MOPAC internal coordinates of N, CA, C and O (Angstrom, degrees):
PM7 1SCF
backbone

  N    0.0000 0     0.00 0     0.00 0    0    0    0
  C    1.4558 1     0.00 0     0.00 0    1    0    0
  C    1.5319 1   107.78 1     0.00 0    2    1    0
  O    1.2310 1   120.00 1   -53.59 1    3    2    1
  N    1.3148 1   117.61 1   126.41 1    3    2    1
  C    1.4607 1   119.82 1   178.60 1    5    3    2
  C    1.5269 1   112.40 1   -59.99 1    6    5    3
  O    1.2310 1   121.44 1   -27.38 1    7    6    5
  N    1.3070 1   114.85 1   152.62 1    7    6    5
  C    1.4562 1   121.67 1  -174.07 1    9    7    6
  C    1.5296 1   113.43 1   -57.16 1   10    9    7
  O    1.2310 1   119.72 1   131.39 1   11   10    9
  N    1.3175 1   118.15 1   -48.61 1   11   10    9
  C    1.4654 1   120.12 1  -176.68 1   13   11   10
  C    1.5251 1   111.94 1   -65.88 1   14   13   11
  O    1.2310 1   120.08 1   145.29 1   15   14   13
  N    1.3292 1   117.45 1   -34.71 1   15   14   13
  C    1.4640 1   120.42 1   175.03 1   17   15   14
  C    1.5227 1   110.40 1   -65.49 1   18   17   15
  O    1.2310 1   120.54 1   141.09 1   19   18   17
  N    1.3201 1   116.57 1   -38.91 1   19   18   17
  C    1.4639 1   120.79 1   178.85 1   21   19   18
  C    1.5258 1   110.67 1   -63.34 1   22   21   19
  O    1.2310 1   120.25 1   139.73 1   23   22   21
  N    1.3258 1   117.12 1   -40.27 1   23   22   21
  C    1.4757 1   120.98 1   178.05 1   25   23   22
  C    1.5221 1   110.16 1   -61.48 1   26   25   23
  O    1.2310 1   120.36 1   134.47 1   27   26   25
  N    1.3271 1   116.92 1   -45.53 1   27   26   25
  C    1.4614 1   120.30 1   179.41 1   29   27   26
  C    1.5228 1   111.69 1   -59.67 1   30   29   27
  O    1.2310 1   120.37 1   138.50 1   31   30   29
  N    1.3162 1   116.89 1   -41.50 1   31   30   29
  C    1.4684 1   120.57 1   179.47 1   33   31   30
  C    1.5285 1   111.45 1   -65.50 1   34   33   31
  O    1.2310 1   120.44 1   141.12 1   35   34   33
  N    1.3393 1   116.77 1   -38.88 1   35   34   33
  C    1.4659 1   120.18 1   177.62 1   37   35   34
  C    1.5227 1   110.67 1   -64.43 1   38   37   35
  O    1.2310 1   120.40 1   139.27 1   39   38   37
  N    1.3158 1   116.85 1   -40.73 1   39   38   37
  C    1.4668 1   120.85 1   179.15 1   41   39   38
  C    1.5260 1   110.77 1   -63.40 1   42   41   39
  O    1.2310 1   120.46 1   135.02 1   43   42   41
  N    1.3276 1   116.72 1   -44.98 1   43   42   41
  C    1.4654 1   121.07 1   178.03 1   45   43   42
  C    1.5222 1   111.32 1   -59.83 1   46   45   43
  O    1.2310 1   121.12 1   141.85 1   47   46   45
  N    1.3163 1   115.47 1   -38.15 1   47   46   45
  C    1.4646 1   121.42 1  -177.50 1   49   47   46
  C    1.5264 1   112.11 1   -59.32 1   50   49   47
  O    1.2310 1   120.15 1   147.39 1   51   50   49
  N    1.3405 1   117.32 1   -32.61 1   51   50   49
  C    1.4674 1   120.87 1  -177.27 1   53   51   50
  C    1.5295 1   112.36 1  -114.84 1   54   53   51
  O    1.2310 1   120.22 1  -160.83 1   55   54   53
  N    1.3265 1   117.18 1    19.17 1   55   54   53
  C    1.4678 1   123.35 1   176.03 1   57   55   54
  C    1.5243 1   112.86 1    56.27 1   58   57   55
  O    1.2310 1   121.02 1  -131.34 1   59   58   57
  N    1.3224 1   115.65 1    48.66 1   59   58   57
  C    1.4574 1   122.16 1   177.31 1   61   59   58
  C    1.5211 1   108.17 1  -117.17 1   62   61   59
  O    1.2310 1   120.82 1   -41.40 1   63   62   61
  N    1.3204 1   116.03 1   138.60 1   63   62   61
  C    1.4579 1   120.50 1   172.74 1   65   63   62
  C    1.5218 1   106.47 1   -86.81 1   66   65   63
  O    1.2310 1   120.44 1   -60.34 1   67   66   65
  N    1.3189 1   116.77 1   119.66 1   67   66   65
  C    1.4624 1   120.57 1  -177.55 1   69   67   66
  C    1.5179 1   109.60 1  -130.32 1   70   69   67
  O    1.2310 1   121.08 1   -38.18 1   71   70   69
  N    1.3144 1   115.54 1   141.82 1   71   70   69
  C    1.4559 1   120.25 1   176.05 1   73   71   70
  C    1.5239 1   109.55 1  -144.00 1   74   73   71
  O    1.2310 1   121.64 1   -37.27 1   75   74   73
  N    1.2916 1   114.47 1   142.73 1   75   74   73
  C    1.4614 1   120.52 1   175.75 1   77   75   74
  C    1.5181 1   106.45 1   -82.57 1   78   77   75
  O    1.2310 1   120.52 1   -55.20 1   79   78   77
  N    1.3297 1   116.61 1   124.80 1   79   78   77
  C    1.4564 1   119.90 1  -177.53 1   81   79   78
  C    1.5199 1   113.33 1  -105.79 1   82   81   79
  O    1.2310 1   120.36 1   167.60 1   83   82   81
  N    1.3321 1   116.93 1   -12.40 1   83   82   81
  C    1.4557 1   119.43 1  -175.06 1   85   83   82
  C    1.5201 1   109.13 1  -163.48 1   86   85   83
  O    1.2310 1   120.46 1   -45.56 1   87   86   85
  N    1.3163 1   116.72 1   134.44 1   87   86   85
  C    1.4661 1   121.83 1   174.53 1   89   87   86
  C    1.5188 1   107.53 1  -140.46 1   90   89   87
  O    1.2310 1   120.78 1   -46.79 1   91   90   89
  N    1.3196 1   116.12 1   133.21 1   91   90   89
  C    1.4602 1   120.04 1   174.50 1   93   91   90
  C    1.5194 1   109.54 1  -151.12 1   94   93   91
  O    1.2310 1   121.33 1   -23.35 1   95   94   93
  N    1.2964 1   115.06 1   156.65 1   95   94   93
  C    1.4591 1   120.53 1   175.37 1   97   95   94
  C    1.5207 1   107.46 1   -74.71 1   98   97   95
  O    1.2310 1   120.55 1   -48.48 1   99   98   97
  N    1.3149 1   116.56 1   131.52 1   99   98   97
  C    1.4633 1   121.63 1  -179.87 1  101   99   98
  C    1.5264 1   110.06 1   -66.85 1  102  101   99
  O    1.2310 1   121.17 1   -18.23 1  103  102  101
  N    1.3152 1   115.37 1   161.77 1  103  102  101
  C    1.4551 1   121.78 1  -179.04 1  105  103  102
  C    1.5135 1   114.04 1   -57.23 1  106  105  103
  O    1.2310 1   120.25 1   154.78 1  107  106  105
  N    1.3267 1   117.12 1   -25.22 1  107  106  105
  C    1.4644 1   120.50 1  -179.93 1  109  107  106
  C    1.5335 1   112.99 1   -81.15 1  110  109  107
  O    1.2310 1   120.31 1   174.79 1  111  110  109
  N    1.3434 1   117.01 1    -5.21 1  111  110  109
  C    1.4702 1   124.07 1  -178.12 1  113  111  110
  C    1.5335 1   113.23 1    59.13 1  114  113  111
  O    1.2310 1   120.16 1  -163.45 1  115  114  113
  N    1.3245 1   117.30 1    16.55 1  115  114  113
  C    1.4645 1   121.35 1  -179.09 1  117  115  114
  C    1.5193 1   112.82 1  -116.56 1  118  117  115
  O    1.2310 1   120.37 1   171.07 1  119  118  117
  N    1.3263 1   116.89 1    -8.93 1  119  118  117
  C    1.4558 1   120.51 1  -175.76 1  121  119  118
  C    1.5236 1   109.65 1  -143.90 1  122  121  119
  O    1.2310 1   121.31 1    -9.99 1  123  122  121
  N    1.3256 1   115.11 1   170.01 1  123  122  121
  C    1.4576 1   121.75 1   177.14 1  125  123  122
  C    1.5166 1   110.03 1  -113.76 1  126  125  123
  O    1.2310 1   121.22 1   -36.34 1  127  126  125
  N    1.3207 1   115.27 1   143.66 1  127  126  125
  C    1.4606 1   120.93 1   169.99 1  129  127  126
  C    1.5280 1   105.77 1   -99.52 1  130  129  127
  O    1.2310 1   120.60 1   -54.54 1  131  130  129
  N    1.3180 1   116.45 1   125.46 1  131  130  129
  C    1.4558 1   122.17 1  -178.89 1  133  131  130
  C    1.5222 1   108.00 1  -122.42 1  134  133  131
  O    1.2310 1   120.56 1   -54.52 1  135  134  133
  N    1.3323 1   116.53 1   125.48 1  135  134  133
  C    1.4590 1   120.41 1   174.74 1  137  135  134
  C    1.5173 1   107.41 1  -107.39 1  138  137  135
  O    1.2310 1   121.16 1   -46.92 1  139  138  137
  N    1.3259 1   115.38 1   133.08 1  139  138  137
  C    1.4582 1   121.63 1  -178.38 1  141  139  138
  C    1.5110 1   110.56 1  -125.20 1  142  141  139
  O    1.2310 1   121.77 1   -29.00 1  143  142  141
  N    1.3207 1   114.21 1   151.00 1  143  142  141
  C    1.4585 1   121.61 1   170.65 1  145  143  142
  C    1.5191 1   106.40 1  -120.37 1  146  145  143
  O    1.2310 1   120.91 1   -45.68 1  147  146  145
  N    1.3059 1   115.86 1   134.32 1  147  146  145
  C    1.4560 1   121.13 1  -179.93 1  149  147  146
  C    1.5158 1   108.51 1  -135.19 1  150  149  147
  O    1.2310 1   120.40 1   -32.17 1  151  150  149
  N    1.3230 1   116.84 1   147.83 1  151  150  149
  C    1.4590 1   120.06 1   178.16 1  153  151  150
  C    1.5204 1   109.72 1  -144.00 1  154  153  151
  O    1.2310 1   122.00 1   -28.70 1  155  154  153
  N    1.3128 1   113.77 1   151.30 1  155  154  153
  C    1.4597 1   121.98 1  -179.60 1  157  155  154
  C    1.5126 1   109.33 1   155.95 1  158  157  155
  O    1.2310 1   120.36 1    16.25 1  159  158  157
  N    1.3007 1   116.92 1  -163.75 1  159  158  157
  C    1.4585 1   119.44 1   177.53 1  161  159  158
  C    1.5329 1   108.78 1   -68.18 1  162  161  159
  O    1.2310 1   120.54 1   -23.00 1  163  162  161
  N    1.3253 1   116.58 1   157.00 1  163  162  161
  C    1.4601 1   119.27 1  -179.48 1  165  163  162
  C    1.5213 1   110.35 1   -57.78 1  166  165  163
  O    1.2310 1   120.77 1   135.81 1  167  166  165
  N    1.3264 1   116.13 1   -44.19 1  167  166  165
  C    1.4637 1   120.96 1  -178.97 1  169  167  166
  C    1.5280 1   111.19 1   -58.64 1  170  169  167
  O    1.2310 1   120.18 1   135.90 1  171  170  169
  N    1.3328 1   117.25 1   -44.10 1  171  170  169
  C    1.4566 1   120.49 1  -178.02 1  173  171  170
  C    1.5295 1   112.33 1   -71.64 1  174  173  171
  O    1.2310 1   120.23 1   142.54 1  175  174  173
  N    1.3322 1   117.16 1   -37.46 1  175  174  173
  C    1.4673 1   119.89 1   176.64 1  177  175  174
  C    1.5309 1   109.46 1   -63.78 1  178  177  175
  O    1.2310 1   120.82 1   137.49 1  179  178  177
  N    1.3181 1   116.03 1   -42.51 1  179  178  177
  C    1.4701 1   120.28 1   178.48 1  181  179  178
  C    1.5312 1   110.67 1   -62.74 1  182  181  179
  O    1.2310 1   120.63 1   137.01 1  183  182  181
  N    1.3308 1   116.41 1   -42.99 1  183  182  181
  C    1.4673 1   120.38 1   178.13 1  185  183  182
  C    1.5247 1   110.99 1   -61.24 1  186  185  183
  O    1.2310 1   120.82 1   140.02 1  187  186  185
  N    1.3359 1   116.03 1   -39.98 1  187  186  185
  C    1.4581 1   120.90 1   179.53 1  189  187  186
  C    1.5315 1   110.82 1   -61.39 1  190  189  187
  O    1.2310 1   120.50 1   133.67 1  191  190  189
  N    1.3155 1   116.65 1   -46.33 1  191  190  189
  C    1.4611 1   120.48 1   178.96 1  193  191  190
  C    1.5282 1   109.98 1   -62.41 1  194  193  191
  O    1.2310 1   120.56 1   139.56 1  195  194  193
  N    1.3238 1   116.54 1   -40.44 1  195  194  193
  C    1.4648 1   120.41 1   178.32 1  197  195  194
  C    1.5310 1   110.88 1   -63.54 1  198  197  195
  O    1.2310 1   120.26 1   138.80 1  199  198  197
  N    1.3228 1   117.10 1   -41.20 1  199  198  197
  C    1.4661 1   119.96 1   177.45 1  201  199  198
  C    1.5261 1   110.93 1   -63.12 1  202  201  199
  O    1.2310 1   120.50 1   140.82 1  203  202  201
  N    1.3292 1   116.65 1   -39.18 1  203  202  201
  C    1.4711 1   119.45 1   177.30 1  205  203  202
  C    1.5212 1   111.00 1   -63.27 1  206  205  203
  O    1.2310 1   120.88 1   135.94 1  207  206  205
  N    1.3287 1   115.92 1   -44.06 1  207  206  205
  C    1.4732 1   119.77 1   179.65 1  209  207  206
  C    1.5192 1   111.54 1   -61.00 1  210  209  207
  O    1.2310 1   120.54 1   145.89 1  211  210  209
  N    1.3258 1   116.57 1   -34.11 1  211  210  209
  C    1.4586 1   121.23 1  -177.19 1  213  211  210
  C    1.5259 1   113.19 1   -97.44 1  214  213  211
  O    1.2310 1   120.43 1  -170.92 1  215  214  213
  N    1.3122 1   116.78 1     9.08 1  215  214  213
  C    1.4635 1   120.06 1  -179.99 1  217  215  214
  C    1.5267 1   109.77 1   -70.85 1  218  217  215
  O    1.2310 1   120.33 1   -16.11 1  219  218  217
  N    1.3153 1   116.98 1   163.89 1  219  218  217
  C    1.4652 1   119.31 1  -179.62 1  221  219  218
  C    1.5317 1   113.97 1   -72.97 1  222  221  219
  O    1.2310 1   120.26 1   176.56 1  223  222  221
  N    1.3337 1   117.11 1    -3.44 1  223  222  221
  C    1.4608 1   120.48 1   178.54 1  225  223  222
  C    1.5199 1   109.94 1   -87.32 1  226  225  223
  O    1.2310 1   121.09 1   -32.14 1  227  226  225
  N    1.3008 1   115.52 1   147.86 1  227  226  225
  C    1.4646 1   121.37 1   179.72 1  229  227  226
  C    1.5273 1   107.87 1   -85.89 1  230  229  227
  O    1.2310 1   120.84 1   -81.57 1  231  230  229
  N    1.3479 1   116.00 1    98.43 1  231  230  229
  C    1.4598 1   122.35 1  -176.01 1  233  231  230
  C    1.5200 1   111.04 1  -114.04 1  234  233  231
  O    1.2310 1   121.34 1   -34.17 1  235  234  233
  N    1.3183 1   115.04 1   145.83 1  235  234  233
  C    1.4639 1   121.63 1   172.79 1  237  235  234
  C    1.5253 1   106.63 1  -126.24 1  238  237  235
  O    1.2310 1   120.30 1   -61.10 1  239  238  237
  N    1.3391 1   117.04 1   118.90 1  239  238  237
  C    1.4547 1   120.16 1   178.44 1  241  239  238
  C    1.5246 1   109.39 1   -75.99 1  242  241  239
  O    1.2310 1   120.78 1   -54.51 1  243  242  241
  N    1.3283 1   116.11 1   125.49 1  243  242  241
  C    1.4615 1   122.77 1  -178.87 1  245  243  242
  C    1.5250 1   109.89 1   -91.77 1  246  245  243
  O    1.2310 1   120.38 1   136.93 1  247  246  245
  N    1.3347 1   116.88 1   -43.07 1  247  246  245
  C    1.4631 1   120.90 1   178.84 1  249  247  246
  C    1.5217 1   109.69 1  -155.54 1  250  249  247
  O    1.2310 1   121.12 1   -22.81 1  251  250  249
  N    1.3134 1   115.46 1   157.19 1  251  250  249
  C    1.4611 1   121.68 1   177.19 1  253  251  250
  C    1.5190 1   108.97 1  -148.89 1  254  253  251
  O    1.2310 1   120.87 1   -41.19 1  255  254  253
  N    1.3174 1   115.94 1   138.81 1  255  254  253
  C    1.4553 1   122.24 1   177.41 1  257  255  254
  C    1.5173 1   107.61 1  -138.27 1  258  257  255
  O    1.2310 1   120.42 1   -65.59 1  259  258  257
  N    1.3202 1   116.80 1   114.41 1  259  258  257
  C    1.4602 1   122.15 1   179.94 1  261  259  258
  C    1.5158 1   107.17 1  -118.39 1  262  261  259
  O    1.2310 1   121.32 1   -55.87 1  263  262  261
  N    1.3409 1   115.09 1   124.13 1  263  262  261
  C    1.4634 1   120.16 1  -178.27 1  265  263  262
  C    1.5142 1   110.89 1  -134.11 1  266  265  263
  O    1.2310 1   121.30 1   -24.72 1  267  266  265
  N    1.3150 1   115.12 1   155.28 1  267  266  265
  C    1.4547 1   121.45 1   174.99 1  269  267  266
  C    1.5196 1   107.37 1   -70.13 1  270  269  267
  O    1.2310 1   120.26 1   -66.05 1  271  270  269
  N    1.3243 1   117.10 1   113.95 1  271  270  269
  C    1.4609 1   121.42 1  -176.02 1  273  271  270
  C    1.5157 1   112.00 1   -68.48 1  274  273  271
  O    1.2310 1   120.05 1   151.53 1  275  274  273
  N    1.3213 1   117.51 1   -28.47 1  275  274  273
  C    1.4610 1   119.77 1   179.86 1  277  275  274
  C    1.5202 1   111.20 1   -64.00 1  278  277  275
  O    1.2310 1   120.17 1   150.06 1  279  278  277
  N    1.3134 1   117.28 1   -29.94 1  279  278  277
  C    1.4575 1   120.73 1   178.18 1  281  279  278
  C    1.5248 1   111.04 1   -77.96 1  282  281  279
  O    1.2310 1   120.24 1   158.88 1  283  282  281
  N    1.3396 1   117.14 1   -21.12 1  283  282  281
  C    1.4629 1   121.13 1  -176.67 1  285  283  282
  C    1.5253 1   112.66 1   -90.89 1  286  285  283
  O    1.2310 1   120.09 1   144.91 1  287  286  285
  N    1.3374 1   117.43 1   -35.09 1  287  286  285
  C    1.4535 1   120.72 1  -175.80 1  289  287  286
  C    1.5140 1   110.83 1  -135.47 1  290  289  287
  O    1.2310 1   121.30 1   -27.41 1  291  290  289
  N    1.3068 1   115.11 1   152.59 1  291  290  289
  C    1.4589 1   121.04 1   173.87 1  293  291  290
  C    1.5195 1   106.93 1  -126.26 1  294  293  291
  O    1.2310 1   120.83 1   -46.30 1  295  294  293
  N    1.2835 1   116.02 1   133.70 1  295  294  293
  C    1.4532 1   120.67 1  -177.99 1  297  295  294
  C    1.5227 1   109.88 1   -83.02 1  298  297  295
  O    1.2310 1   120.55 1   -48.43 1  299  298  297
  N    1.3316 1   116.55 1   131.57 1  299  298  297
  C    1.4639 1   120.92 1   176.21 1  301  299  298
  C    1.5217 1   109.61 1   -72.23 1  302  301  299
  O    1.2310 1   120.27 1   149.33 1  303  302  301
  N    1.3072 1   117.09 1   -30.67 1  303  302  301
  C    1.4537 1   122.79 1   178.50 1  305  303  302
  C    1.5255 1   108.01 1   -91.72 1  306  305  303
  O    1.2310 1   120.03 1   -69.35 1  307  306  305
  N    1.2933 1   117.54 1   110.65 1  307  306  305
  C    1.4721 1   122.14 1  -175.83 1  309  307  306
  C    1.5274 1   112.30 1   -65.92 1  310  309  307
  O    1.2310 1   119.75 1   158.76 1  311  310  309
  N    1.3388 1   118.08 1   -21.24 1  311  310  309
  C    1.4517 1   121.12 1   179.17 1  313  311  310
  C    1.5221 1   112.91 1   -83.25 1  314  313  311
  O    1.2310 1   120.46 1   164.39 1  315  314  313
  N    1.3103 1   116.73 1   -15.61 1  315  314  313
  C    1.4572 1   120.89 1  -179.59 1  317  315  314
  C    1.5195 1   109.32 1   -83.67 1  318  317  315
  O    1.2310 1   121.44 1   -52.76 1  319  318  317
  N    1.3255 1   114.85 1   127.24 1  319  318  317
  C    1.4595 1   119.70 1  -179.75 1  321  319  318
  C    1.5356 1   109.35 1   -82.93 1  322  321  319
  O    1.2310 1   120.64 1   -58.38 1  323  322  321
  N    1.3225 1   116.38 1   121.62 1  323  322  321
  C    1.4634 1   121.77 1   177.38 1  325  323  322
  C    1.5233 1   107.78 1   -87.64 1  326  325  323
  O    1.2310 1   119.40 1   -48.66 1  327  326  325
  N    1.3438 1   118.74 1   131.34 1  327  326  325
  C    1.4716 1   119.84 1   178.88 1  329  327  326
  C    1.5177 1   111.21 1   -55.82 1  330  329  327
  O    1.2310 1   120.80 1   -35.98 1  331  330  329
  N    1.3125 1   116.07 1   144.02 1  331  330  329
  C    1.4583 1   120.46 1  -177.47 1  333  331  330
  C    1.5218 1   112.74 1   -70.89 1  334  333  331
  O    1.2310 1   120.02 1   142.22 1  335  334  333
  N    1.3218 1   117.57 1   -37.78 1  335  334  333
  C    1.4640 1   121.68 1  -175.06 1  337  335  334
  C    1.5193 1   110.37 1  -132.51 1  338  337  335
  O    1.2310 1   121.26 1   -34.38 1  339  338  337
  N    1.3245 1   115.20 1   145.62 1  339  338  337
  C    1.4668 1   121.60 1   177.06 1  341  339  338
  C    1.5201 1   107.91 1  -126.97 1  342  341  339
  O    1.2310 1   120.97 1   -44.75 1  343  342  341
  N    1.3118 1   115.75 1   135.25 1  343  342  341
  C    1.4604 1   121.06 1   179.32 1  345  343  342
  C    1.5190 1   109.39 1  -125.97 1  346  345  343
  O    1.2310 1   121.29 1   -40.88 1  347  346  345
  N    1.3140 1   115.13 1   139.12 1  347  346  345
  C    1.4582 1   121.63 1   171.34 1  349  347  346
  C    1.5104 1   106.03 1  -126.49 1  350  349  347
  O    1.2310 1   120.54 1   -52.23 1  351  350  349
  N    1.3044 1   116.57 1   127.77 1  351  350  349
  C    1.4536 1   118.36 1   178.72 1  353  351  350
  C    1.5200 1   110.82 1  -145.72 1  354  353  351
  O    1.2310 1   122.07 1   -28.05 1  355  354  353
  N    1.3106 1   113.63 1   151.95 1  355  354  353
  C    1.4564 1   121.33 1   175.63 1  357  355  354
  C    1.5136 1   108.37 1  -113.06 1  358  357  355
  O    1.2310 1   121.83 1   -39.99 1  359  358  357
  N    1.3120 1   114.10 1   140.01 1  359  358  357
  C    1.4522 1   118.93 1   176.10 1  361  359  358
  C    1.5177 1   108.46 1  -138.47 1  362  361  359
  O    1.2310 1   122.01 1   -25.44 1  363  362  361
  N    1.2944 1   113.75 1   154.56 1  363  362  361
  C    1.4577 1   120.67 1   177.99 1  365  363  362
  C    1.5130 1   107.16 1  -105.48 1  366  365  363
  O    1.2310 1   120.73 1   -58.30 1  367  366  365
  N    1.3279 1   116.20 1   121.70 1  367  366  365
  C    1.4542 1   121.88 1   175.41 1  369  367  366
  C    1.5216 1   106.58 1   -86.59 1  370  369  367
  O    1.2310 1   121.02 1   -72.53 1  371  370  369
  N    1.3303 1   115.66 1   107.47 1  371  370  369
  C    1.4590 1   121.01 1  -174.05 1  373  371  370
  C    1.5151 1   113.80 1   -83.75 1  374  373  371
  O    1.2310 1   120.63 1   156.29 1  375  374  373
  N    1.3375 1   116.41 1   -23.71 1  375  374  373
  C    1.4666 1   120.00 1   176.21 1  377  375  374
  C    1.5108 1   108.32 1  -134.02 1  378  377  375
  O    1.2310 1   120.25 1   -32.97 1  379  378  377
  N    1.3266 1   117.12 1   147.03 1  379  378  377
  C    1.4437 1   122.01 1  -175.14 1  381  379  378
  C    1.5216 1   113.28 1   -96.03 1  382  381  379
  O    1.2310 1   120.12 1   179.52 1  383  382  381
  N    1.3005 1   117.37 1    -0.48 1  383  382  381
  C    1.4660 1   121.29 1   176.81 1  385  383  382
  C    1.5142 1   107.94 1  -123.69 1  386  385  383
  O    1.2310 1   120.56 1   -34.65 1  387  386  385
  N    1.3336 1   116.53 1   145.35 1  387  386  385
  C    1.4607 1   117.56 1   178.14 1  389  387  386
  C    1.5275 1   109.09 1   -72.76 1  390  389  387
  O    1.2310 1   121.39 1   -34.42 1  391  390  389
  N    1.3031 1   114.95 1   145.58 1  391  390  389
  C    1.4692 1   120.19 1  -174.63 1  393  391  390
  C    1.4954 1   111.55 1  -106.01 1  394  393  391
  O    1.2310 1   120.10 1   180.00 1  395  394  393

């Protein structure tokens, strides 16, 4: 299963909206830098990160920023539910096949 498909499945598993916002080949030309944005309850975002850490892919987290989304944005539509937490993190995919 390709890496990005695996990420989507992990996000679905814990009811997190996740999207890849940036991908580039690392300076060493041996790995990829992947930046992701995820949103949902704090518990679910945390579970998602834990699932990524324990995934069969060899990942190294470069940075992570988790903030209360309600403090960052206000919805103009009162019926629209704004996610409670937003996370942006970068990780380095060290291997391209699951181990």
